[in-house]
C-alpha positions as CSV (number, residue, x, y, z in Angstrom):
1,M,81.7,48.3,15.8
2,S,84.1,50.5,13.4
3,A,81.9,49.5,10.5
4,L,78.8,51.2,11.8
5,P,80.3,54.8,12.0
6,A,81.9,54.4,8.5
7,R,78.6,53.3,7.0
8,A,76.9,56.1,8.8
9,A,79.5,58.6,7.6
10,A,79.1,57.2,3.9
11,A,75.5,57.6,4.1
12,L,75.6,61.1,5.2
13,A,78.1,61.9,2.7
14,L,75.7,60.6,0.0
15,V,72.8,62.6,1.5
16,F,74.9,65.8,1.2
17,V,76.2,65.0,-2.4
18,N,72.4,64.3,-3.5
19,T,71.1,67.3,-1.9
20,A,73.8,69.6,-3.4
21,C,73.1,68.1,-6.7
22,A,69.3,68.4,-6.4
23,V,69.4,72.1,-5.7
24,S,72.1,72.9,-8.0
25,R,70.8,74.4,-11.0
26,S,72.5,76.0,-13.9
27,S,72.0,79.6,-14.7
28,M,70.7,78.7,-18.1
29,D,68.2,76.6,-16.1
30,V,67.2,79.6,-14.1
31,L,66.8,81.8,-17.2
32,N,64.8,79.2,-19.1
33,A,62.3,79.0,-16.0
34,T,62.1,82.8,-15.8
35,P,59.0,84.3,-17.0
36,P,59.3,86.6,-20.1
37,T,59.1,90.4,-20.3
38,E,57.9,92.3,-23.3
39,Y,60.5,94.5,-24.9
40,R,60.3,97.0,-27.7
41,G,63.1,98.5,-29.8
42,H,65.3,97.8,-32.8
43,F,66.8,94.4,-33.9
44,T,69.6,94.1,-36.3
45,A,70.7,90.6,-37.4
46,G,74.1,90.5,-39.4
47,T,77.5,88.9,-39.8
48,A,78.5,90.3,-36.5
49,G,75.8,88.7,-34.6
50,S,72.1,89.8,-33.5
51,W,71.8,93.0,-31.5
52,F,68.8,94.9,-29.9
53,M,68.7,98.5,-29.0
54,P,65.5,99.0,-26.5
55,C,63.5,101.8,-27.1
56,G,64.9,105.0,-25.2
57,V,68.6,103.6,-25.6
58,R,70.8,105.7,-27.9
59,D,74.2,104.4,-27.4
60,T,75.2,101.4,-29.5
61,A,77.5,100.4,-26.9
62,D,74.4,99.6,-24.8
63,A,73.0,97.4,-27.4
64,W,72.1,93.7,-26.2
65,W,73.0,90.4,-27.7
66,V,70.1,88.4,-28.9
67,T,69.6,84.7,-28.8
68,L,66.5,83.3,-30.5
69,T,64.9,80.3,-28.8
70,G,61.6,78.3,-29.3
71,T,59.3,79.7,-31.6
72,S,60.9,83.0,-32.1
73,V,63.3,81.2,-34.4
74,S,60.6,80.5,-36.9
75,Q,58.8,83.7,-36.4
76,I,61.9,85.7,-37.4
77,E,62.6,83.4,-40.3
78,A,59.0,84.2,-41.4
79,A,59.7,88.0,-41.1
80,R,62.8,87.6,-43.1
81,R,60.9,85.8,-46.0
82,E,58.3,88.4,-45.8
83,G,60.8,91.3,-46.0
84,R,59.9,92.6,-42.5
85,V,63.5,91.8,-41.1
86,R,66.4,92.2,-43.4
87,A,69.9,91.4,-42.8
88,D,72.1,94.2,-41.3
89,L,69.3,96.5,-41.3
90,P,67.4,97.6,-38.1
91,S,63.9,96.4,-37.8
92,Y,61.4,97.5,-35.1
93,V,60.4,94.5,-33.0
94,R,58.1,93.8,-29.8
95,W,58.9,90.6,-28.3
96,R,58.7,88.5,-25.2
97,A,62.2,87.8,-23.7
98,V,64.4,87.2,-20.6
99,F,67.3,89.7,-20.0
100,T,70.5,88.7,-18.6
101,R,73.9,90.2,-17.8
102,G,75.2,87.0,-16.3
103,G,77.2,85.8,-19.5
104,E,75.2,82.8,-20.2
105,V,74.9,84.0,-23.9
106,G,76.5,86.7,-25.9
107,P,79.7,88.5,-25.4
108,P,80.9,88.7,-21.8
109,G,79.9,91.7,-19.8
110,R,77.2,92.8,-22.2
111,G,73.4,92.6,-21.8
112,A,71.7,89.7,-23.6
113,L,68.2,88.6,-24.4
114,L,66.8,85.2,-24.8
115,V,63.8,85.8,-27.0
116,R,60.9,83.4,-26.6
117,D,58.2,84.9,-28.8
118,V,57.9,87.7,-31.3
119,I,54.8,89.8,-31.0
120,E,55.6,92.3,-33.9
121,A,58.5,92.7,-36.6
122,K,58.6,95.4,-39.2
123,P,61.1,97.6,-41.1
124,R,62.3,100.5,-39.0
125,G,60.4,103.7,-39.3
126,D,59.7,107.0,-37.7
127,G,58.0,106.9,-34.3
128,D,58.6,103.2,-33.9
129,C,59.4,103.5,-30.1
130,T,56.2,105.8,-29.7
131,A,53.9,103.6,-31.2
132,R,51.8,101.3,-29.0
133,Q,49.7,99.4,-31.7
134,S,50.9,96.1,-33.1
135,T,50.8,95.8,-36.8
136,N,52.1,92.3,-37.4
137,T,51.3,89.5,-34.8
138,W,51.5,86.0,-34.7
């Protein structure tokens, strides 16, 4: 009779383990499942990493780390080849991305974007953050 309670306890433990594993998702899974938001601002890619200053932000200490994902990688590469994005110089971009401060990507304690799709990329210009029209789309 002592085998029955031991089997029941083992089965119950297995249920708890499977349930915990089934509902446990990494923060990257959550970010990847999050619908993107459109962001506008200035993007600089250089030897110290890739950074984004959203329109309206003036302090470089508030710049966000950038991680390109999916189609955004080839879109930024195309913009580089065409001269619309240049190393170490700010470029105006509009893109769809997911924002995080969770430390999944980029330096700890800084905001970060997981960019999924580039809507527009062009050399920095006057009035970038007041313009609403897209000139370079994919």
